[in-house]
C-alpha positions in Angstrom: -184.7 125.8 19.6 -181.5 124.0 19.5 -181.3 120.8 17.1 -178.4 118.2 16.9 -177.9 116.0 14.2 -175.6 112.9 14.3 -174.0 111.1 11.2 -171.5 108.7 10.4 -172.7 105.4 12.0 -172.8 102.1 10.4 -171.3 98.7 10.3 -167.6 98.3 10.7 -165.3 95.4 11.4 -163.5 95.0 14.8 -160.2 97.0 14.6 -161.7 99.4 12.2 -162.2 103.1 12.2 -165.2 105.1 12.0 -165.9 109.1 12.2 -169.1 110.4 13.6 -170.3 114.0 13.1 -172.8 116.1 15.1 -174.1 119.2 13.4 -175.7 121.7 15.6 -178.1 124.5 14.7 -178.4 127.9 16.4 -175.6 130.1 17.6 -174.9 128.8 21.0 -172.5 126.0 19.8 -169.3 127.9 20.4 -170.2 128.8 24.0 -171.3 125.5 25.0 -169.8 122.3 26.3 -170.5 119.2 23.9 -170.3 115.5 24.5 -170.7 112.1 22.9 -172.7 109.5 24.7 -173.6 105.8 23.9 -176.2 103.3 24.9 -176.1 99.6 24.2 -179.2 97.4 24.4 -180.0 96.6 28.1 -177.3 99.0 29.2 -177.3 102.4 30.7 -176.3 105.5 28.7 -172.7 106.3 29.3 -170.5 109.3 28.6 -167.9 108.6 25.8 -166.1 111.9 25.3 -166.7 115.4 26.3 -165.2 118.6 24.8 -165.7 122.0 26.6 -166.2 125.3 25.0 -162.7 125.8 25.4 -161.6 122.7 23.8 -160.5 120.6 26.9 -161.5 116.8 26.6 -162.1 113.9 28.8 -162.9 110.3 27.8 -164.4 107.4 29.4 -161.7 104.8 30.5 -162.9 102.3 28.0 -162.2 104.5 25.1 -158.9 106.3 26.1 -156.4 105.9 23.2 -158.8 104.9 20.7 -161.2 107.8 20.4 -160.8 111.3 19.9 -163.2 114.2 20.1 -162.8 117.5 18.3 -165.0 120.6 17.3 -165.2 123.0 14.6 -167.0 126.2 15.9 -167.1 127.7 12.5 -168.9 124.6 11.1 -170.9 124.1 14.5 -170.0 120.6 14.2 -168.4 118.1 16.9 -166.6 115.0 15.8 -165.8 111.7 17.1 -162.8 109.7 15.5 -163.0 106.2 16.7 -160.2 103.7 15.9 -159.4 100.2 17.0 -163.1 99.6 17.4 -164.3 96.6 19.4 -167.5 94.8 19.5 -168.3 96.2 22.8 -168.3 99.7 21.3 -171.5 98.5 19.4 -174.2 101.2 20.7 -176.4 104.1 19.8 -174.1 107.2 19.9 -175.8 110.3 20.7 -174.7 114.0 20.7 -175.1 116.2 23.8 -175.0 120.0 23.9 -174.8 121.5 27.4 -175.8 125.1 27.6 -176.0 125.2 31.5 -175.6 122.4 33.9 -179.4 122.1 34.0 -180.2 122.6 30.4 -179.1 119.9 28.0 -180.3 119.2 24.3 -179.9 115.8 22.7 -179.6 114.3 19.0 -181.5 111.3 18.0 -178.4 109.2 18.0 -176.6 107.1 15.0 -176.1 103.3 15.3 -172.5 102.1 15.4 -172.2 98.2 14.8 -168.8 96.5 15.4 -169.1 93.1 14.0 -167.1 90.7 11.6 
């Protein structure tokens, strides 16, 4: 059983910063690709950022230059550093672990609200 737990969400002002964390249980964290997704009300879930087991990253065009994803394999934790936040970043952010292309685990999500 793999369990993922997000934390760090909250209310921030436009232009502000926030760091999300995703803590993973089990021993497969270091060999798995990880990712952050988000879903706003009435919208489809979208990929925000991914980081492979080897540390390679990729980002959605909408967050490039503003968000940075990283991982600490010793702590079995993935992070998402968000800066220059915009109201359109408001969403539930969920952590994803991809053991195989066909096997994914999800956290319950943490709400990020960007508003003045």
